[in-house]
C-alpha positions in Angstrom: 181.4 155.4 124.8 181.1 151.9 123.4 180.2 149.4 126.5 180.3 146.2 126.9 178.2 145.2 130.0 178.5 141.4 131.0 175.9 139.8 133.2 172.9 142.2 131.4 169.7 140.0 132.5 170.6 139.9 135.9 169.6 142.4 138.4 172.5 144.7 138.6 173.2 144.0 134.8 169.1 144.7 133.8 169.5 148.2 135.8 173.1 148.8 134.9 172.4 148.8 131.3 169.2 150.6 131.2 171.2 153.6 132.9 173.6 153.3 130.7 171.6 153.7 127.8 170.1 156.9 129.3 172.9 158.5 129.2 173.9 158.3 125.8 176.5 155.4 125.5 176.1 152.6 122.9 175.6 149.1 125.0 176.7 145.6 123.8 175.0 143.0 126.3 175.9 139.9 126.7 174.8 136.9 129.5 173.8 133.5 129.4 170.1 133.9 128.3 168.8 133.0 124.8 168.3 135.6 122.6 165.1 137.0 120.9 166.1 136.4 117.3 163.9 139.4 116.8 164.5 143.1 115.5 165.4 144.9 118.6 163.8 147.4 120.2 164.4 151.3 119.1 167.2 152.9 121.2 167.7 149.0 123.2 171.5 147.3 124.0 172.6 144.7 121.2 172.7 141.5 123.0 175.2 138.1 122.3 175.1 135.4 123.9 178.1 133.8 125.8 179.5 132.1 128.4 183.1 134.2 129.5 184.7 131.4 131.4 185.6 130.9 127.3 188.2 132.7 126.7 187.8 133.5 122.6 184.1 134.6 123.6 185.6 137.1 126.2 187.9 138.7 123.4 185.2 138.4 120.5 183.2 141.0 122.8 185.8 143.0 124.7 187.3 144.2 121.1 186.6 147.8 120.3 184.8 148.5 123.8 186.0 151.6 125.5 184.7 150.4 128.8 183.6 146.9 130.5 181.4 146.7 132.9 181.8 143.1 134.3 178.4 142.1 136.0 178.5 138.6 135.1 178.7 135.8 138.2 177.0 133.3 140.7 175.9 135.9 142.6 176.2 133.8 146.0 177.9 130.5 147.2 174.8 129.0 148.8 173.1 127.3 145.8 175.8 126.1 143.6 178.7 123.5 144.2 181.8 125.0 145.7 184.1 124.4 143.0 181.5 125.8 140.1 181.5 129.2 142.4 184.8 129.2 142.4 185.6 128.4 138.8 182.9 130.0 137.0 183.2 133.4 138.6 187.7 134.1 138.6 188.0 132.4 135.1 185.1 134.8 133.5 187.0 137.7 135.5 190.1 136.2 134.4 188.9 136.3 130.9 187.4 139.7 131.1 190.7 141.2 132.3 193.0 139.8 130.0 191.0 140.6 127.0 190.6 144.3 128.3 194.7 144.2 128.7 195.5 142.6 124.9 192.7 144.8 123.3 194.0 147.9 125.2 191.0 148.9 126.8 190.3 152.0 128.8 188.4 151.2 131.7 187.4 148.3 133.5 184.8 148.4 136.2 184.7 144.8 138.4 181.0 144.5 140.2 182.5 142.8 143.4 180.9 142.0 146.3 180.4 143.5 150.3 181.3 139.5 151.7 185.2 140.0 150.7 185.9 140.8 154.0 184.6 137.4 154.7 181.9 137.4 157.2 179.1 136.7 155.5 179.5 133.2 154.7 182.6 131.9 156.9 183.1 128.3 157.5 184.5 129.5 161.0 182.6 132.7 162.0 184.4 135.8 162.9 183.2 139.6 164.0 184.3 142.5 162.1 186.8 144.1 163.6 184.7 148.0 163.2 182.1 149.5 162.1 180.8 151.2 160.0 182.7 148.9 157.6 184.9 150.7 155.3 187.3 149.8 152.1 190.0 149.6 154.8 188.8 146.8 156.7 190.9 143.7 156.5 189.9 141.1 154.3 190.0 137.5 155.3 187.3 135.7 153.3 187.1 131.7 153.9 183.7 130.6 151.4 184.2 130.3 147.3 182.3 133.1 146.6 184.4 136.2 148.6 187.3 134.2 147.6 186.9 134.7 143.6 186.1 138.2 144.4 188.9 138.5 146.2 191.2 137.2 143.4 189.3 139.3 141.2 190.4 142.4 142.8 194.1 141.6 142.5 193.7 140.6 139.0 192.4 143.9 138.6 195.6 145.3 140.4 197.8 142.9 138.1 196.2 144.8 134.9 197.1 148.2 135.9 200.1 147.3 137.1 201.4 145.6 133.5 199.1 147.7 131.1 197.7 151.6 130.4 193.5 149.9 131.8 192.2 151.0 134.7 190.2 149.8 137.1 187.1 150.4 139.6 186.0 147.9 142.2 182.4 148.4 143.4 181.4 146.5 146.6 177.4 146.5 146.8 176.0 145.6 149.4 173.0 143.7 149.4 171.0 144.3 146.2 167.5 145.2 146.0 164.9 146.2 143.3 161.0 146.3 143.2 160.7 142.9 143.2 162.4 141.6 146.2 162.3 144.3 148.8 159.4 142.5 150.4 160.6 139.3 150.3 164.8 139.7 151.1 164.2 143.0 153.3 160.6 142.8 154.8 161.1 140.1 157.4 164.6 141.9 158.3 162.9 145.8 159.2 159.7 143.8 160.8 161.8 142.7 163.9 163.7 145.5 163.9 160.2 147.2 164.4 159.5 144.8 167.2 162.8 145.4 168.8 164.7 142.3 167.8 167.2 143.2 165.0 168.2 140.2 163.0 172.0 139.2 163.6 174.0 141.1 161.4 177.6 140.8 160.1 177.1 144.1 157.7 175.3 146.2 160.0 172.0 146.1 158.5 173.0 147.4 154.9 171.6 147.1 151.6 171.3 149.0 147.7 168.3 149.7 145.7 169.7 148.3 142.4 168.6 151.5 140.3 170.9 153.6 142.7 173.9 151.1 142.0 173.5 151.4 138.2 174.4 155.4 138.8 177.1 154.3 141.0 178.5 151.9 138.0 177.8 154.8 135.1 179.8 156.8 137.0 182.4 154.1 137.6 182.2 154.0 133.7 182.4 157.5 133.3 185.2 158.1 135.6 189.2 159.3 134.8 190.2 158.0 138.1 193.7 156.4 137.2 195.1 153.0 139.3 192.6 150.9 140.4 190.2 151.9 143.0 187.5 149.8 145.6 184.8 151.5 146.5 181.4 150.1 148.6 178.7 151.2 147.8 175.0 150.9 150.4 172.4 153.3 151.2 172.8 155.3 154.0 169.8 153.9 156.2 170.3 150.6 157.8 167.5 148.2 156.8 164.8 149.4 159.4 166.8 149.4 162.5 166.6 152.9 164.1 169.8 153.7 166.2 172.3 151.5 164.6 175.3 151.6 167.0 172.9 150.7 169.9 171.9 147.6 168.0 175.3 146.6 166.9 176.8 147.0 170.6 173.6 144.8 171.7 174.9 142.1 169.4 178.5 142.3 169.6 179.2 144.2 172.7 183.1 145.2 173.2 184.4 142.3 170.5 184.3 145.0 167.9 185.5 149.1 167.4 182.5 151.4 166.9 183.4 154.2 164.5 181.5 157.5 163.9 178.0 157.5 162.2 176.3 159.8 159.8 173.2 159.5 161.1 171.1 157.3 164.3 169.7 154.9 161.8 173.1 154.9 159.8 173.9 151.7 157.4 176.7 149.6 159.3 178.8 150.1 155.7 180.0 153.3 154.8 179.8 154.4 150.9 181.6 157.7 151.8 184.7 157.0 149.7 182.6 156.7 146.6 180.7 159.7 147.5 183.9 161.7 147.8 185.7 160.9 144.4 183.6 159.3 142.5 180.4 162.2 142.9 178.3 159.5 143.7 174.6 160.0 145.7 171.8 157.6 146.9 168.4 159.2 146.3 166.4 155.8 147.2 165.7 154.0 150.0 163.4 150.8 151.3 160.8 153.4 152.8 160.1 153.8 148.9 158.6 150.3 149.0 157.9 149.2 152.5 156.3 150.7 155.4 157.8 150.5 158.9 156.6 147.1 159.5 158.1 145.7 156.2 155.3 145.4 154.5 154.5 146.8 150.6 153.5 149.7 150.3 149.8 150.1 148.6 
């Protein structure tokens, strides 16, 4: 298929472009980064610089594509001004959805976030209702990032009501790649190994960028109708050996504890994605770090 990948130079976008190309798709990549203005590498994606908050740019790039994988966004709310996060992420999403509807694009895959339920960046903190968190968990975002992502999902709902567009929303947990495991998960794993797990709102969930890329490709290729939302996470936690016990130590009886697939299971469930997309993760933090959070080798 002809697939437009937005945010193609980000952590997720880079992995997704490589996965789509390896599967034989023709990829048009876009981001805000400066082009090289040189002959492209054989088999590489074509790159076009564009700001998707400009509707004209979104319409030009979406035209003629069979599918769009929308990864472009400011990835969290703490390092940009609030209105910049909200305005950038929501307007770009609106423009991409509108272009897909008007050009008759067949599939839109929307990269959303595990933060949509609202706990991660809440100004007035609150507890999850239950673990493992799944797609049925209530959504009560407070911050501009999670709120914009939630509105983006609602734009997908509206699009499938008013057009033939089929949408899949992916909510990945904390995304890691080979360059980030030690910095991001290393301290968490060290604390867990010492018996003092870092407080959590997602049950120490994470996902490898390359496993996430496979899920995104499967979503692009999927024939599912309407709009479906999927969490994508590793089956294991970031270093916690007994997830249920560690969650009880933090939350007591304030939350409901449901069945975990394994003792060290993630506090988020990807069972729906495994069932409906046929996705199976193959990587773990143990491919990069030892049991104390130090890099292997």
